N, C-alpha and C positions, 0 to 999 in steps of 0.2 A: 378371557380366552383369546381375544384379539391381540393383546400385548405379547402373548406367548408365540403367536403365529408370526408377528413382526420380528420378534427376537430370533426365532428360528430362521426366518428369511434372510435377515441381515447377517446373522452368524454364518450362514452358508455362503453368502457373498464374500465375507471377509476371509473365510477359509479358502475359497477358490482363488482369491486374490493372492493370498500367501503362497499357495501351491504354484500359481502362475509365476510369481517372482522367483521362487526356488528353481523352477524349471528353466527360466530365462538365465539365471546365473549358471546353471549346469551347462546350458547350451553355449554360453559365452566362454566358459572354461574349456569346453570341448574344442571350440573354434580356435582358441589361443594355443592349446596343446597341439592341435593339428598343424598350425602354422609353425610351431617350435620344432616339431620332429622332421621337418623338411631338411634340416641342416642348413648351414650358411645363413641362418636368420639370427639377427641380433636379439638378445634378451629384451632390450628396450622396445624393439619393434613388436614383440608379442604383448608386452605390457601396454603399449600405445594402442594396439588394435583392440585389446580387451576393453580398455578405457573408452575408446571410440564407440564400441558396441554398447557399453553400459550407458553412455550418454545418448546414443540413438534410441535406446529403449526406455529412456526417462528414469534411469536408476542413478540417484545421487549418493555420494558418500560411499561408493563401492571401493573396496581395496583389492587389488590384484597382487597375488604373490606367485612367483615362478621359481621353480627349482629345475635344474641346477642354476647357480648364480653366474657361472662362467660358461657362456655358450661357445667360446672359442675352441674348446676341446671336444665338443660333442660332434658326432657325425649323424648322417641321415638315419632316422628311425631309432636313435638313442632315446631312452625314456625322458620325458619332459612332463613335469607336473604343474598345472596351473589351478589355482584356487581363487575363488571370489568370495569375499566376505562383506 
């Protein structure tokens, strides 16, 4: 019976950790998109900010992708998509 309780306890911790990681990535993507829709922001600035937030939160090997690829043509409040993998 005791091994089952330990299994449930550690499983719960692992699931909570995974959910926290997912929420952290979502928040970082949100912050990057918020920076991108301001207009006059370079695409690389958005990527650098997201990478900085990933590093600050202890996430390694995160990949940031941003669309559109050319920020010179977008204006303030044009759609910007940021995804973290």
